[in-house]
N, C-alpha and C positions, 0 to 999 in steps of 0.2 A: 504493500500500500504506500503510495507516495505521501510525503510529508510536506506541509506548508505552514508558514508562520501565520498566526492569527492574532496574536496580542502584541507583536512588536518584539524586537530582539532582546531588549532589556528585561521586559516582563516575562517572556518565555524562558529566559535563562534562570530567572528567580523562581519560576514555577517548576523547575526540574524535580523529578521524583527522587526518592532516596537512593535509587540505584544509579543515579548520575546521568540517566538518559533523559533528554529533553522531550517534554510533551508538547510538541509543536502543532499537532493536529487537533482541531476542535471537532469532537464527535458529538452530534446532537441526536437525541432519541427521536425516532420517527413518530412516536406517539407517547402521550403522557401515560398511557396504560402499559407501556413496556416495562417488564419486571426489572427490578433493581439488579445490578450485576453481583451484588453481595448482600447477604442479610445482615452482616456486621461489617460495614465498610470501614476500612482504615486508609485506603488510597484509591485513586481512580475516580470514577463517576458513579453516583448513586442518587436515588430519591431519598431525601432526608426530611423528616418532619419539621415544618416551619417552627414549631414550638421549641425545638432543640437547638435553634441557632440564635446566637447573640450578636449584636452589632459590633462592628470593628471600632475599638477605642482609638485607633490611629487614623480614622477616616478624616482626610483633610478638608472635605467639603461638608459644611455644616448646614447649608440651606438647600432644600429641594423644593422646587415649584410644585405646590399642591395640585394645581390644575393639571400639570403635566403628569403627575403621579396617578391621578384619577383616570386620565386618558390611557396611560399604560396599563392600569388595572383592567380597564374595559377590554383592551386588546388581549391581555392575558386570559381573560374569561373566554374569549372566542378562539384564540390561537394557541394558548398555552405559553410556556416559557421557551422562546426560540434559542436563547444562549444561556447555558447553565451559569449559576453563580460559582464562586470559588470560596472554599472554607478551609479551616484547619481544625483538626480534631483535638479537643482539650481533654476529654474523658469519654467513657461510654455514654452515648446519648447526649453529648454536649459538644457543640461546634461553635466556632467563632468565624464571622464573616471576614474574608480577605478582600474581595472585590465583588461588585454587583449590588451595591446597597439599594439603588433605585429599583432594580428588579425584585429585590427582597421585600422592600417596603410596599411596592405595588402588588406583590403576591399576597401579602397579608390583607391589603385592601380588597383583593379579589377573593378572599376567604379560601385560598388554597390550603390544603392540609399538609402537602409535601411539595418539595421543590427540587429539581435536578441540580446537582452540585458536583464540582470537581473537589476532591479532598486532597489537600497537600500538607506537608510537614513544613513548619516555619517557626522561627523564634520571633521575639518582639521586634528585633531590628529588621528582619526580613519582612515582617508584617507591615511596618511603617514604609519601607521602601516599595513594597508591592502596591500598597494603597496609593502612594504618591504617584508612582509611574502609571498605574491604571487610571488615576484621575487625570494625569497629563494627556493621556491618549484619547480622552473623550473629545469628540468633534466639536461640541458646543461650549467648550471651556474658553473663557475670555483671557486676554493677554496677561492681566494682573494675576488671575488665579494660576496661570501657568508659571509666571515669575515667582510667585510665593511658593509654589510647589518646588521649583528649582532651588530656591533659597533654602527650603527645609531639607532637601536632599543633600545640599552642601553642608549645612550646619549640623543637622541631626544625624545624617547617615555618613558624614565625614567623607564625602566624595569630592574629588577635585573636578574642575570644570571639564577637563578632557574625559574623565571617567563618566561624568554626568551625561556628556554628549553621546558617549557610546551607549549608555543605558536607554536613552530616549530617542536615539537615532537622529541626532542633530549635531551639526558642527559647532565648534567652540564659539565662533562669531555669533551664531544664532542664539546660543545660550547667553552670551554676554549682553546681547541686545535686549533680551527679556529682563535680565537682572538689572540693567540700567533703569528700567521703568520704575523700579522701587525707590529711586532717588528723586523722583518727581514729587511736587507738593501733593498732599493728600487729596485736595479738590480735583486735581487732574487724574490721579489714580482712580478715584471713585468714578469719574466720567468714563474712563477706559473700561472699568469693571462693568458699568451700566450700559456699555455700548453707545454712549453719546459722543465718544471720541475714538477714532481708529488707532491702531498701533502705529500706523504710518505717520499720522499726525503727531502722536506722542514722541516717536523717535526723532522727528524733526525738532520739536520743542525742547527736548532734553539737551540739544546741542547749545542752548543758551544757558549760561552759568547762573545768571541772576534769577532767583526764584520769583521775584516780583515781575520781571519781564516774562518769565515762563507763564505766570498766571494771566498777564495781559494778553499774550499770544493765544492762550487757551480760550479766554473769554471772547476774543475777536474771532477766533476760528469757529467757535460754536455759534456766535451771534450772526456772523456773515456767511456761514457754511462754506468756508474756504477749502480749496483743494489742498492736498498734500504738497503739490508743487508750489502753490502760492505761499504756504506756510514756510517752506524751505527758502523761498526768496526773501521773506521777511526776516528769517533767522540770519541769512547772509548779510542783510543790511544792518541788522543789530550788531553782528559780529564785526563788521567793518568799522563801526564806531569806536571799537576798543583801541584802534591804532592811533586815534586822535589824542593829543596831549591832555592830561587831566589838570587838576587845579594847582597850577604852579605859575610863577611869574614869567610872562612872555620874554622879559628882558634878561633876567638873571638865571632862570631855570631853577630857582630856589624850590626845594620840596614843599609840598602843600602842608599847611598847618593841620593839626589834629582836628581843630574846629571846622576848617573848611572841608576836610575829608568827610567828617560826620554830616555836615550840611549837604554835601553832594550825595551822600548815601540816602539821607532822608528825602531829598527831592526826587531822586531816582525811584524810590519806593512809592512816593506820592503820585508821580506822573506815569509810572509804569513803563518808563523808558530810561536809557542811560543819560543822565543830565551831567553836563560838564561845567564846572565852576572854575574860573581863573581869577586870580587876584595878585596884585603886587604889594598888598598891604594897605594901599590907599584906595585904588580903584580896581574894578574888575568887570567881569561879565558872566552871565549865566546863559548857557546854550542848551536849548531843549529841542532835539531833533524830532521830526515826524516822518512817518513812512508813506503817508498817502493823504489825500484830501480828507478822507474819513478820519484818519488818525489826528490830523490838525484840528478838525471839529471837536474831536474828543478832548484834546488838550484845551481848546478854547472853553469848552463846557466846564472843565475843572477850574480854569482861571476865571470863570464867570464873565467871559467876554463874549457878547453876542452881537 
């Protein structure tokens, strides 16, 4: 019988049975009435009473859409469980869920008495890693959830980025791009999580170092429904401003005073753009750049100039 990967390289490796042989093929019962392969299952696939299964304490996903669960429950009533869940055996008649919590919860809503399950051996560390990787491989996972799962695999499972990439089938650059999203201000992360901002937009915004400017770009992007390319253009314009001299004397090049630097920082935060303050100790200027006519109008509103 030919073998094929069904759960991804990293997860399939973790789900190897005790003999060291990878279980890469997903075998699905043709009928829910098919007898169990073993009356006292310790490994392989079997029908297990739902009441004997406890949830995975390492489950990284804590929120499940109730409407989606009800829809899945209705589907299960009609078609049964298409893909078995995966559990580990804790004791006779006691199992713990490794992956497939949505199917498990929906099966309870559908009032199933038993559920088809793969039975594997795993310690707590492997449980966490399996749950995280299974979670990452979900198609509807948003970029922030993926980034948080990557971070947990690195910090809690002690994986390096290269090792993590191998586990999830991604190159190191992709892993790094996801992890960088966690450096964005919380408001932007929430927008990505709620699908109000795409990962492409977020990746462009993160190239701006100033958090206030990041928030300005985020709000502008959402309000004006800017394309990723347009956001990238705005980021380049903001970055080009960094090459301009900051608050120092035009004549002598004297370093800016602490007070002038603090003022410049406060003004930049207030206007949501990089403000340049120059002073020779007696006279000076404040330069507030704008990126477009709309941006100019925004600044005029802040200045209450109409």
